[in-house]
Each structure stands twice: as structure tokens, then as C-alpha cells.
N, C-alpha and C positions, 0 to 999 in steps of 0.2 A: 352378305352371303350370296353365292351364285350357284345355281343348279342347272345341270344339263338333262334334258328330257329326250330320250331316244324312242322314236315312235315308229311302229310298223305300219304297213299299208301305203296307200297312194296319196295320203295327205288330204283326203276329201271326205271320207266317211266317218263311221262311229269312232274309230281309233283316234282320228284327228280331233274330233269333238271332245273326247275324254281328256286328251292331252291339253287342249285349250282351256278346258274347265278347271283342271287341277293347277295349271300354270297361273291362271287368273287368281285362284285362291291363294297361291303362294305369294304372288306379287302384292296382294293386299296386306300381307304380313311382312313386307319389306324385303322379299327375296327376289333377286334378279334372275330371270329365267331365259334360257336359250334352248333351241331345239335342233335335233339331228334326225334326218330322214334318209331313206335310200335315195341315191342319186336320180332314180327314175321317178320319184314322187313329185307331186305338185306342192309348191311352197306358198301358193297364193294366200291361203287362209291364215297362215302364220305371219307372213310378211305384211298382210293387211292390218294385222294387230300390232305391228311394230317390233316383232320378235326377230332376233338374229338367228339365221338358219344356217346349218352346216350340212353338207352333202357327204354321206358315208355309205357304207353298204349295210343294208338291213334285210337279209334274206328271210323269206317266210314260207311256211309249208302249207298254208291254206286254212289255218285256224282249226275250227271244229270239223271242217271238211277235208282235213289233211289225209293223204293216203301214204302208204309206205314209200312209194316212189317220190312223192312231193317232199316228204320228210327227209329222205335221203339226199335229194337235190339241195334242200335248204341247209342240211348239215355240212355238205361238201363246200359250201361257201362261207361257213362259219369262221374258219381260221382267218381268212382275209378280213372279214367283217370285224372280228375281235381286235385285230391289230390296228385297224383304222379307228375304231372306237377308243382304244387305249391311247393312241397318239393324240387324238383330239382332246380327250380329257386332260392329259398331261400338258399339252401345249397351252391351253387356256386356263389351266389350274382351277378347274371347277371344284367347289367344296363338297358336292354330292351329286349323285346320278340317280335318275328315276327312269326305269324301263317301262314303256306303256304297251302291254299286251303282246302275245305271240313272239315274233322274231325280235321286236324292239326290246321286250323284257329280257330275252336270252342274251342278246348282244350287250345290253347294259350290264347284266350280271357278270359276264366274262370280261368285258372291257373295264368295268369298274374294279373288278378283282385284281386284274393285272396292273391297273393304274394306282391301286391301293387307296381308293376313295370309297367313302360310305355309299352304299348302293341299295336301292329299294326297287322291287318289281311289282307292278300291278298285273295280275295274272287272271286269265279266264279260259284258257284252252288246255286240252290234255297234255300237250307237249311242254308248254311253259311251266305248267304246274309240276311236272316231273323234274325239270332241269333247274329252274331258278332257286327253289328252296335249298339246294345243295350249296349255294354260294352266298345268299343274303336274305334279309328280311323281305317277306312277301305279303301282299294284301290281296285276298281272294275276292273276286266279284261273284255275284249270285249264280252265274251259269255253271260254275264248277260244283260237282257233287259234294266235294269236301266242305262247301259252304254250309251244308245242312248237318254236318257232324256236330255232336255235342261238345267235343273238345278237339283242339288243334295243337300241333307242335308249337314250341315256343317261338319259332321264327316265322309263324304264319298267323295272320289275323283276317277277320272278315271286314268287308267294306261294301256299301252300296256304291253304285257308280257316282262319281262327282258330276254334278249338274251345273249348268249355267245359273248364276244368281237370279236371273230374271225369268227362269223357265216357267214358273207358276203365275206369271203376271200378264197373261194374255188378255186381250180385250175382245169380248164377244161381239161388240159392235163393228170392229174392224173385219172380223170373220164374216159377219152377216152381210155387210156391204159388198164384200168380194163375192160371196155366194149368190147374191141377187143378180150378178152379171150372167148367171147361167139360167136360161129359160126353164129348165127342168126343176129348178129348186123351188120348193113349196114351204113357205114360212110356217104353215099350219101342221107340218109333219115333224115327227122326231127325226133326228139326224144321226146316222151311224158312219163312222170313219173306218175305212179299211186301209191298212198300211203294213208293209213288210220292211219298212225303212226307206232309204233313198232308192233302192232297187225293188221293182215289183217282181215277185216270184210267181210262177204259174199257179201254184196252189191258192194264192190270194185272189187271183182273177176267177178261179173256179168257185171259190167261196162266195164272192159277191154275186156271181151269176146264179148260184143256187138260191141265195137270199132273194134275189130279184124275182124268182119264180114262185116263191112261197109267201112273199110279202109285197104289197104295193102301197103300204102306209108309212114308209120311211124314205127319207132322202138318203141315198147310198152314195158315199163319196169314196173315190179311189185316188190315193196319193203315191207319187213316185215315178220313176222312169223304168220301163220294162228291162229286165235283166238281159233279155235277148230281143232283138228287133222283131222277130216273128210273133212275139207275144202281143204286139200292138194289134194284130188282126183278131185277137181273142177279146179285146176290150169293146163291148157293145155299149156305145154312149146313149142308146135309146133306153137302156136299163139302169144306167148309173150316171153320175157326174164325175168325169175324169178330170182331175185337177193338174196332173203332171207333177213336176218337181216344183215345190213352193218354198218360199222363205218366210211364210207366216204360219208355220205349223203350231207355234205356241198359242196363237189366237184361235186356231181351229180346235186344238185340244180343249180349250176353255169353252168353246161354243157347243161342241157335239154332245149328244146324250150318252153315247156308248162308243168305245173304241174296240175294233176287231184287229188284233195285232198278231205278230208271230211271237212265240214264247222265248224270246231272247232279246238282248240288247238294251240300249239306253231309252228307246221309245216307251217301253213299259213304265219306267220310272217317271218319264216326262208326263205321261197320261195320269199317273197316280198323283203327281203334284197338283194336277188340275181337278182332283177328286172324281175321276171318271172310272166307273166300273169297266172291266176289261174282259173280253173273250179272247183267250190266247190260243191260236191255232197251232197245233203241234205237227212236227215232222214236215213242215213246208220247206225249210232250208236244209237241203241235202239229207233229209230223213232224220234230222236231229230231234231228240226229245230232251228238254231242259228242266222240266218240272218246276216252272216258275210259280205254279199254284202252291207248291210246297214251301216256297220262300215267302210269298206275299199271301199268307193264308186268309181266305175270306174275301180278298179283293179281286181275285182273278178266277174265272171259270175256264178250265181247259176244255178243248174241243178238237176232235178230228174235223177235217174239212166237210166230210159228208154229214156231220151232225151239227153244222153251224146254225141252222134255223132253230133247232131245239135249244141250243145253248144261248142264243140271243133271247128267246122267249123266257128262259130261266133267269137271265140277267135282269130283264125288265120286271119279272114277277118278284124278284128279291132285291129290287133296286136300292132301297134305303139302307138295308144292312150292308150290302156290298159297297155302297158309296161311303159309309161310315168307316169301313176297313181301309178303303182307298185313301181316305184323308189321313188315317193313322200312319200308313206307310209313306204317303206323300210327304208328310212332315219330316220323317226320318231321312228320306231321300234328299230333301232340301238341305239338310244339315251335313250331308255326307262329305262334300268338298272341304268344308272348314274342319270337320272332324278328322279327315284323313291327313290334311296338312299339319294339323296340331300334333297328331301322333308321330308323323315323320320328323317334325322339328324337335319333338321331345326325345326321339331316338338319337338325333344328332347332338343334343346337349349332353 
């Protein structure tokens, strides 16, 4: 059996990670996987894993930050994108198609429909959640409001994000040795990780700056690359340890005492698999509010940036109970990739 995975984005961030994780889970079950991305995307992550890559057109409207204008521009390119996807599917005679988020999910829905192949969409944005269910079976990720509904239509099911099989297997000693390279790091202090994903948003820098002024008894770590170059000037390395972009995040999640993250995306689940309590900062990314505390009940404390110190204090005061809930959800998240692939394969049978 052979499946095509159509992925939105640049091939570098969370969308690519989700695609790689679900493809890996399919391959363990004997399914050959290939990937299609927009011609402007980077294919390195997929090629490095040995996947066959195809260049097509995958327009995107900006996900949760989409505007009417960006949605219109994306829709204008959808006709050409659909034809290219259909032709690719038919040319290589794929047995099924999976669309991964946003534009990738929509292009897969339309291309798979016209190619008359079983198609499934992994959805998490307002636009893909409106379009894709009209054409095929969809699996909703936690960022969608519909995820919290008591009942869903027959062609929609919930799923946590598929994670890498080794995500919860970090080594605290590896993280410790790397942190010792920074003179500001103190082994006798508790350690808090601040991250908004691969890109650092301004609100996350503001949050760590606030904490540095109200607490001096924590190691404060900032991870990622600034979304805009001028944000570099806002990072005061006298107050924090700036790690930049790192490839040992799974070790760091295992080591830290607390994670301060944005209320979206795959990082929340990665931290939960390491049984870490989380303070989720709201409205940092384009003003979005995702209500992740409503999904991972008891494992996440929501906070506005201005209230981050109060929320961190609350997290440490209730550490044991929050950690217990984090472990509960972390176990579910670790099962998500296998569970999702099993459900799709069952649909194909």
C-alpha cells in the first residue's frame, strides 16, 4: 500500500514535523509513504529521512492568522493546485491521500476527490475545518473549537497530534552537560523553559523579562530564533540564558522543572510526554486564544503575559497534582500516532 501526504508550509516547522511523525507511524505498519509540498518549500527534512518528494502547488492563507485578503489569495491559486495534485495522485497511482493541515489538507481533499482516491485530512485551522469535511473524513486537532464538542459529525473525529516515537525519551544528563556550558546556569536553581516554538514571538520575550524582574531563584531559558531580527535587541542575556535554535529539545523538556509555552501546537504535547507542568501564555501569536487548558484539564495553567509570575507561582504551589495530570495526557499523546494510523487503515479496509 502506498500513501501520498500533502503538506502545507515551508517544510521546516510544525506542519513538517506532524507529517514526518504520521508517515513514520504508517511505515511501521508496512505502508510506503511519499510527500508533496509546495515548490517553494524546503525538502531537506524529508529527503534526509529517505522519502520521495514531489513539487506541486500548496497555497496557504496563513492558518490561524489568516485574513480575508490572504484567504482570497490562497483560494485564487486553488484551481491550479488541485489539478497538479490530481495529476500527481493518478500518475503514481497512490492508494490513499492524507492532507496535513491548512492548504495541504484542502489541496488533498480536492485533489483526492477528483482523482477518486480515499482521502483523509488532518485539520486545525478555521478554513480547513470548513472546507475539508465537505469532501472526506477529517481528524481534528486540539486547537479547533470543535475538538471540545460533546459530539461530532460522522465524518469528523478527534485526535491529539502524532508525535515522534522517541519524544518522551530525553536524557536529563545530556541537557545538564549542555547547560553547564553557560556561565549563568546554576545547578542549584530550578529551571524554567520559555518557548513559542521554532520562532520567538515578542510576547515570549516580554514574559521572560517580567519573570526575571520578579524572581532571581530560577534558571530562565529562552529557545528559538526571533520571528523578526529586531527582536534580538530585546533579548537581555544578563537576565536569561538564550539557547537559540536547538536540536536537543527533547532532552531539555525532560530536564526542566516547568515549561512556559504558547497555547498552541505540538510543543505542548511534547512537554506533557515528559510529565512537565505547563504555563500556557495566551494571545501571543497574532492574538489567538486556543483554550488548551480546556483540552488538557488540570495539566495546564493559562496566563496572560502580564500575569506570568503569578501563574508560575501557582504552578509550583500545585506542582504534584499538575504533574499527575500531565502524565495522564502525556501517555495519551504518545499513543496518538499509532491510534490515528490504525483508524485510517481501518477506514481503508
